[in-house]
C-alpha positions in Angstrom: -25.9 71.9 -44.8 -27.0 68.5 -44.3 -24.6 65.5 -42.6 -24.6 62.3 -44.2 -23.2 59.0 -43.1 -21.9 56.8 -46.0 -21.2 53.0 -45.5 -19.2 51.6 -48.3 -19.0 47.9 -49.1 -16.0 46.7 -51.0 -14.9 43.2 -51.8 -10.8 42.9 -53.0 -10.1 40.4 -54.8 -6.1 39.4 -54.2 -3.5 36.6 -53.1 -0.6 36.1 -50.4 -2.5 38.9 -48.6 -2.0 41.7 -50.7 -4.7 43.1 -52.1 -6.1 46.2 -54.2 -5.7 49.8 -52.9 -8.5 52.4 -52.9 -9.4 55.9 -52.1 -12.6 57.1 -51.6 -13.6 60.5 -52.5 -16.7 62.7 -51.9 -16.6 65.9 -54.1 -12.9 65.4 -54.8 -12.4 65.2 -50.8 -10.1 62.4 -49.4 -12.6 60.7 -46.7 -11.1 57.2 -46.6 -8.5 54.8 -48.2 -7.0 51.4 -47.7 -6.4 47.9 -49.2 -9.4 46.4 -50.0 -10.2 43.0 -48.7 -12.6 40.6 -48.7 -15.7 42.3 -47.0 -13.9 45.3 -46.4 -16.6 48.7 -45.3 -15.4 52.3 -45.5 -17.9 53.9 -43.5 -17.6 58.2 -42.4 -19.8 61.3 -42.1 -20.0 64.1 -45.0 -21.3 67.4 -44.6 -23.3 68.3 -47.6 -24.2 71.7 -49.0 -28.3 71.6 -49.8 -29.8 71.8 -53.0 -26.3 71.0 -55.0 -25.5 67.9 -57.2 -22.6 65.7 -55.6 -20.3 63.0 -56.4 -19.0 60.0 -54.5 -16.4 57.9 -56.1 -13.9 54.8 -55.4 -10.8 54.8 -57.1 -8.5 51.7 -58.0 -4.6 53.2 -57.5 -1.0 51.7 -57.4 -2.1 49.1 -59.5 1.1 47.1 -61.2 0.3 45.0 -64.1 3.6 42.8 -63.7 2.5 42.3 -59.7 -1.1 42.2 -59.5 -1.8 39.9 -62.4 -0.8 36.5 -62.9 -0.4 35.0 -66.3 0.1 31.3 -67.3 3.2 30.6 -69.9 1.2 32.1 -73.1 0.7 35.2 -71.3 -3.1 34.8 -70.9 -4.5 36.2 -67.5 -5.2 33.7 -64.8 -5.6 36.0 -62.2 -6.0 39.6 -61.4 -6.7 42.1 -58.5 -9.6 43.8 -58.4 -12.3 45.7 -56.4 -15.8 45.5 -56.9 -18.4 47.8 -55.5 -20.8 45.3 -53.2 -23.0 48.4 -51.9 -23.7 52.0 -51.2 -25.4 53.2 -47.9 -26.7 56.7 -47.0 -28.0 56.8 -43.2 -27.9 53.0 -43.6 -30.1 52.8 -46.3 -29.1 50.8 -49.1 -29.0 51.9 -52.6 -30.8 49.8 -55.1 -27.8 48.0 -56.4 -29.2 47.5 -60.1 -30.9 50.7 -60.7 -29.3 53.2 -58.6 -25.3 51.6 -58.1 -25.2 49.5 -61.7 -26.8 52.1 -63.5 -26.4 55.4 -62.6 -22.9 54.9 -61.7 -19.7 55.3 -64.3 -16.5 53.8 -64.6 -13.8 55.2 -66.1 -10.2 54.2 -66.8 -6.9 55.7 -66.2 -4.3 52.2 -66.0 -1.5 52.5 -68.8 -1.8 48.8 -69.9 -5.7 48.9 -70.0 -5.4 53.0 -71.9 -2.9 51.2 -74.6 -5.5 48.3 -75.1 -8.1 51.3 -76.0 -5.7 52.9 -78.3 -5.7 49.0 -80.1 -9.3 48.2 -79.7 -11.6 51.4 -78.2 -14.9 49.4 -78.9 -13.6 46.5 -77.0 -11.9 48.5 -74.5 -13.6 51.7 -73.6 -11.9 53.9 -71.2 -15.7 55.3 -69.8 -18.4 53.1 -69.9 -22.1 52.5 -67.6 -23.5 49.7 -65.9 -20.2 48.5 -64.1 -19.4 47.7 -60.0 -16.2 46.3 -60.9 -12.8 48.1 -61.1 -10.0 45.6 -62.6 -7.7 48.2 -64.1 -6.6 51.3 -62.1 -9.6 53.8 -62.4 -12.4 55.3 -60.8 -16.2 54.4 -59.6 -18.2 57.5 -60.0 -21.9 57.7 -58.7 -23.4 61.3 -59.0 -26.3 62.1 -56.5 -28.2 65.3 -54.9 -28.8 67.4 -52.1 -31.0 67.0 -49.8 -30.3 63.0 -50.0 -33.4 61.9 -49.1 -35.2 63.9 -51.6 -32.9 62.2 -54.4 -33.6 58.9 -52.6 -37.1 59.0 -53.3 -36.8 60.1 -57.0 -34.5 57.2 -57.8 -35.8 54.6 -55.6 
């Protein structure tokens, strides 16, 4: 077993002191949750089995397109709540934002309104895609990594 410290730095977009809510999981076990305001950091320690693949994921939950989106009189979106994954640190080592967090992460959307758009135009509104760290609809960002973590870091830096 290996003990690893995670720090997930997030920025939430909201208004009137209402911000998006997220849950952070490692291997489907919840380690953190709460409203994501600007400059939010979730920090926790995890015991990981070695020589195994693991995942860390940030889930944007409880989104309501009526409450969390502002529209003008023509129905165009003028503001929308969302969560940006600013950085992920493992044992105080910041994962390289572009080559690891952005390029190796996967985003999948489950928001019912987004799923409707996907049915209309799956090319414009994919349900799963890479190279994204912003959750603008209900869904999750996932990064797969391996332990021992230091070996994985050396291979991916």
